C-alpha positions in Angstrom: -4.3 -3.0 -20.4 -5.4 -5.3 -17.3 -2.7 -8.0 -18.6 -0.2 -5.1 -18.4 -1.1 -4.3 -15.0 -1.5 -7.9 -13.9 1.9 -8.7 -15.3 3.4 -5.6 -13.6 2.2 -6.6 -10.4 3.3 -10.2 -10.5 6.7 -9.1 -11.4 6.8 -6.1 -8.6 5.6 -8.5 -6.1 8.2 -11.3 -6.9 10.9 -8.3 -6.9 10.0 -7.1 -3.6 9.9 -10.7 -1.9 13.1 -11.7 -3.7 14.5 -8.4 -2.3 13.2 -8.8 1.0 14.8 -12.2 1.2 17.9 -10.8 0.1 17.8 -8.2 2.7 17.3 -10.5 5.4 20.1 -12.8 4.3 22.5 -9.6 4.5 21.4 -9.2 8.1 22.0 -12.6 9.2 25.5 -12.2 7.3 26.2 -9.2 9.4 25.0 -10.9 12.6 22.5 -13.5 13.9 21.3 -10.6 16.5 20.6 -8.3 13.5 18.7 -10.9 11.6 16.4 -11.9 14.4 16.0 -8.2 15.3 15.1 -7.7 11.9 12.4 -10.1 11.5 10.7 -9.5 15.2 11.3 -5.8 16.1 9.9 -3.1 14.4 12.2 -0.7 12.2 15.2 -2.6 13.2 15.7 -3.1 9.4 15.6 0.7 9.1 18.5 0.9 11.7 20.2 -1.5 9.9 19.9 0.0 6.8 21.4 3.5 8.4 24.1 1.7 10.3 25.3 -0.5 7.5 24.2 1.2 4.3 27.1 -0.2 2.2 25.9 -3.6 2.7 22.1 -2.9 2.6 21.7 -0.3 -0.2 21.1 -2.6 -2.9 18.2 -4.7 -1.5 16.4 -1.8 -0.6 16.7 -0.2 -3.8 15.4 -3.3 -5.4 12.5 -3.3 -3.1 11.8 0.2 -4.1 11.7 -0.7 -7.6 9.5 -3.5 -6.9 7.3 -1.2 -5.2 7.0 1.0 -7.8 6.1 -1.4 -10.2 3.2 -2.6 -7.9 1.9 0.9 -7.6 2.0 1.7 -11.2 0.0 -1.5 -11.5 -2.5 -0.4 -9.5 -2.3 2.9 -11.3 -3.2 1.2 -14.4 -6.1 -1.1 -13.1 -8.1 0.7 -10.5 -9.4 3.5 -13.0 -10.2 0.7 -15.6 -12.2 -1.0 -13.1 -14.1 1.4 -10.9 -16.7 -0.9 -10.0 -14.4 -3.3 -8.2 -13.4 -0.2 -6.0 -16.4 1.5 -4.3 -15.6 4.8 -2.9 -18.1 4.5 0.1 -17.9 1.3 2.3 -21.1 -0.9 1.9 -21.0 -0.9 5.9 -21.1 2.6 6.2 -24.7 3.9 7.7 -26.9 5.4 5.1 -26.7 9.3 4.8 -29.4 11.3 6.1 -31.4 13.2 3.6 -29.9 16.8 3.9 -32.3 19.6 3.0 -31.6 23.4 2.6 -32.8 25.7 5.1 -35.4 26.9 2.7 -36.5 23.5 1.5 -36.9 22.4 5.5 -39.2 25.8 6.0 -41.1 25.1 3.0 -41.9 21.5 4.0 -42.4 22.7 7.6 -45.0 25.3 6.4 -46.6 23.1 4.0 -47.3 20.2 6.0 -48.1 20.9 9.5 
């Protein structure tokens, strides 16, 4: 299963990268201003997709397919290796010892 996850991740990452380059080419073909905006302004790519849907839907769909492939590879790999993905941060402060009210009162009553 590890090899399947790695292959899916690699192919998905390549598909995402290729479709991102294709989308950038489409924006520059429309206008240099759109291409530069897509590179440097957040959400300009989304605005381009909404405004020029006919030209931009194919690379966006391909990018979504690649992202799904990466997500499926993570869904396969992460449960198989829980030791690589701890649920708590190693930098988190230690949790205090939590006692119930009865335990607290018994400890206070017995050790005073």
